N, C-alpha and C positions, 0 to 999 in steps of 0.2 A: 503494498498501500503506499503512494507516494505521499509525503507532505503535503501536496497541495490536495488531494483527495482528503486526508484527513482532517485540513482545516476549514474543508466545506462540507464535514460529515460530522463533525463533534458540537454537540449544541452548547451554545455559551452558557446559559443557564442549569448549572448541574440539579438544582434543587428540584426544577418539574421532570416528572417522567414524559409528560406531556408537555411539549410550547408549541403556540401557533401564533406566529407574527406575520403581522398585514395582509391577513387571507383575502384576497375577492375570487367569488366563482362566479360566473356567467352561464346561464342557460340560453345560446343564441347570442342574442344582441342585448337580453337582457341581464343586468347586473343585478344578481341576487344577494351576494353579502359584498361588504366592503371595507378592507381595513380591521379586519376581526383581528385581536391580539386577545390571547387568554393562556391559561397554563393551569395545569393539573397536577399534584402533587401525590407522590404515593402513600395510599391509604385513605385520600379523601373521597366524599363526595363533592363534584362540583356539577351546580346546577344550569342552564341554559332554559331561561325562561321566555315567555313574549306570546303573542297571539300568533294564532295559525299563518303561517306565510311572510313571519318574520326574520326568517333565515336560520332557524336553530338546526332545523335537519339540514339544510345545506352544508353546514358546516361540518356535520358528522360525515356525510357524504365527501365532502371533500378531504378529511382528514385522511379518509379510508381508500380515496381515489376513483369513489365510483363517479363522481363528478370531478373533474381534473380542476383544479384550482388554476386562474389563469394569471395571479400573483400572491406572491408570501412564500413563506416556508414555513415547513413542520417538523419538528424535530420529536422522538420519541427513543426513550429509553438514551438517550445520546446518541443517535443517529437521526440525519436529514433522510424525512422519506417523502419529500415532496412531488417527488417524481415517481415514486417508486409503484410497480404493480400491486392492485388491489389484493393478491394473493400472497405476496411478498409480506405485504403490511400484516396480513393476519395472520401470518407464520410467524410473524416477530412477535406478535402479544397481543394484538387488538382484536377482541370479539365484540361481535354487533347484537344486539336486540331491537332487530328493526321495529319500524311501525307496520302496525298490522299484522305483527309476529312469524308470519312467513312460514309456519309450519306446513312440513311436507305432509296435505291430508291423506295420502293415499299410506304413506308410511305409519310403523307402529310408533309407539313412544320410545321404543328401545332404537328402533333404525335412526330416529330422528334424534335425539343423542348420541349415536355412531357418527352423526353426520356431523355434528360439533366437533368431534375430535379428529375428524379427516386430517388434519397437518402433524396430529403426535405420531411420535416414533414409537414411545415408551406404552406399556399398559396401561389401559383405560380402567380396569376393573374395579380400583380402589376408587378413582373420581365417580365414576356409576354409583357405586354403594354412597357415597359422599351425597350426590343430590338426589338420591333415594330417599335418604334419612331426614334429609330437608324437606322433601316434596313427597311425602308418603302416598300421598293419592296419585302421583305417576308411577309409582312402585307398583300399588293395585292396578294399574293399568297400563303395565308397560308392553302389554302384548294387543290392548286396543287401537286402533288406527287414532292419529293423531285429529283428524279434521272431523273425529264425533266427540272430541273433548268438549266441554263448555267454554266459555271466552276465559273466562278465569284460569282455565286449567291449563289452556293453550299459551296463556303468558308464562304461567309459571315453568312448562316445556320450554319454550321459548327464552328463559334465563337458564334454565337448566342444560339446554344445549349449549349457550356460551360459555358456563361454566365447564364444560365437557374440554374445553379447550386450555382448561387452566393458562385462562391470560393474565397477562399484568394489568390490563386496563380493560373493562367492558364499560360500551357505550349502549345506552338506552336511548331510544326513540320514542316517544309518547306513550310508553307504555301502559299507562292509565286510559288510554282512549279507548272509550266506547263500553269501559266495565263498569257494574255496580260500582255505589258507592261503599257498600260493605267489604265488597271485593278488592277495592282501590286501597281502603285502609289496609287491609291484609298484605297488598303487594309493597305498600311503601315499606311497611314492617319487615317484609323478608328483606327490601332493598336495603334499609339502617343494618339489617343483622348482619348481609354479607359485608359491611363497612368495618363492621365490628370485627369481623372474621379476618381482615387484613384486606379485603378486595378494594380495589380503586376503581372508582366509578365516575361516568361524565352521562350527566342525566339531561336529554330535552325532555322539558315535557309542560303542557299548556296548564297543567294543575299546578298554579303558583304555591298557595298555600301549603299543599303537601310537600313539594319538592323543596320550597323554603325550609319546611320545618326539620326536615332529615339531612339537609347539605349542610358541608363546612362553608363554602363559598358559591358566590352565583354570579349569573353575567346576566343582565336584561337585554333583550334584543327586541328592537323598531326599526322596520323598513331596513333589516339587512346589515345593521350597525347595531354597535354594544353602546348604550347609551347610561346604563350603571353598571356597578361592578363592585363587590365587596364580600367581606365576612357577612354570615346568615345573620349577625344582630345589625350590621349596617344595613341590608336592605330589610330589615323588621324597621328600623327608624328612619326609612328614608320615604319622606310624605309624597313623592312620588310614586315609589312601588307600592306604598300601603292604598293609595288612592285608585291605583290603576289595578291592583293584582289582590289585594288582600282585604277589599271592602274597608278602606278608611279605618 
């Protein structure tokens, strides 16, 4: 590895597991996000909040390379991944729980979980046992087709599938979307518990009240830009955030 390559692939801020600088993403001629800067430290839950279409999901897609960034740099675990292929980014340690869950309906619960471990070269049985202990209903229905599960159970499966990769970072895109309030409460309890167990999470979520409640830090999006950011108490104390997202 040449010195020049090292200079451009080693992150400048080693305190961040993930660091995004000056990110811009276009959909054709439409500028979806512009000048986004954010960081996620190991063991944190960092949330991105904002209305539908504010740019939260686009940032996650930009990080994964699903929607290629038109400007900016992305660093993960000390390496620049701005131009890396999506499968390489996933293999490096980032898993995603996509909006809409994207469960393979025809596959069983067990097969969906095995799909999450696609990039792993080591044994997966211990991780499989761990996710079944965390989500007992999935163990009970491991031979059932994923498409026959309830919405809440499918979301559990989507999270468990991401966990099967043993990722350094799990990104979650609108995990509460379309779920009943009681299921949402359980969902956020599960996400919070993951953080307590050492998992790092980047959470894009419209349900600002629940997201801020469990997050360490957050970024508020409006029209493709970050307008407020800070620690949980900073967001709760911010009048603009309270009025727009927390009901005053």
